[in-house]
Steps between C-alpha positions, in 0.01 A plus 500: 500500500766287333257364243401851398857547375545155350636599155775707661559236764526219248760678292707627790498172690605308194776733395624635827524169681726333253696786354830604647323635807300181528785277441550647842133485591498132424858488599390676813388161618842355444734669743765360731575563868874512568446409863352156434668343195481145631122496508464559125212735582545849362249664732461350846731510802277247678291209375681491163345330200701245296526717191822336377868582471508550123197726503649700786828533312318634195316751722825627640655539157199681360389723784809563708746517212277584205672224304235383255726280293638285781158481662355360176771232493434393859126487437555230237569256785271652765261288706222361282221542756570861602257758352739783574754357257241478223386858572856625454540300180179654366617851587837447332328357193284812483809718494639289213160512324497121496124466517487120479733462798321771691160338448628157598667625819201714595285187480756298700505773766127458551498120473788448745331745738178296478699191600643695795157585643472186712836540676532881503170676425645848553771467235271290283238774480766769468656342193171400346440876492849565360453234232166646397661842482769364270249318284305822461816689406584229245154532346541877479843468338390250237145615422502875562295711739162483323490123460669427832294723727204259552735217594700722735186630667389142551821431692495812718238379745675162522829677575347710776316199644823298519685787668219545752515129586875527560458811712241332723757233586768746615457873432854573625684251276798681340481323163128573467545863599789550260301375202170657600670826594647533151166415341303743716752774438479445126122528511527820704741651249297402193139541612319825581376553855731231640708566811858369504553557873369159605723322249804694618414424863465130414845493340660696784339300781479137394685434173843338481777513403518870575707594195226375268232669708692829483551452128125467452437810708755694293334387175160603632612845610686545171185427302296725730746780419624526858878479455602599854355194681593289196864596548492411870358156418742421217797607713391250767477226238844589360651491848398134527575396140757751368600304188159474333505699173121535494503685832771733371289560190194569715694753706616669179137532388393648832784753505404606149144557621650733760673694221837370620607391153874530555484294818280238334762436230728342761241232567414443136870437438532263795201299384640470148833363625299185584298486180641160401282335766184683391257426215593697191173691493555619858860601426371687195242687710761603759737620227220689326399679820862582577541652154179700538626635834837594351321684220298695754783577742758591235272645232584231248283369220608141446285222361459298819364195317829472311707566811313239702518239224874549472530457877307171492706367208828579684452388862756640739557817304359828624352737243674832481321782681 
């Protein structure tokens, strides 16, 4: 059934998995468990993998705190043999539209994962799939949908094969279920006749850390236009990581979907107080959506592109409402 929707799948996988939502979707595989900091394993409370202190620190900065800028600095000295570090570098390069760096780090994600196969076949196969995903997204970004589609389709079966190999080793592994849960949920949201319930159950039952699992569930319900369960999930994520501006932004979006525009403005404002740690294009998007909501709630007619650009150029200042 997947192959019958391959043009749609190719475009959505490429764009969704490395855009802001996929910075999370790839970042999904880069979370950190507060309860076990000494193990340098973001996912496992038992049998931890030696992922590395620097890589773990970058995970915490990016996914607990939403601090892109400091995470990028830490990643400059991250462990050279850890595919997770390269995957994060590739995702951050995508956000900056640095295609050369993205392509290089996508390749290094896959190559370092291939080297990991002998000692840790589960994570090796998992990040071979992630690296192939990133390489496909890089091809889409640099060559366009029409030219890139054959190459992306060629990678899809390899991606699914690698994930299946990882799942056969341990179907309950939290890192595997976090990454695969996000991917399955994205497919369910973007493809006709797909059912998101299995992906949501995977995230709820096996994925860790829980705040990233709940974040994925909230994103899925948001995109399925089901704001009530989306709000429950994002509130759980915020309870665990209350200072992450992206979660506050996500809650603002969900409240707006519920026609609670005035209430959503509180969360748009809170997210923008931390805009200095976010990429400029993400800060711009938050400011633009805040302006659009103000226009709707207060019957204004401002040019939100101008308002958002002014907000990005003057970090720390709040646009007048």
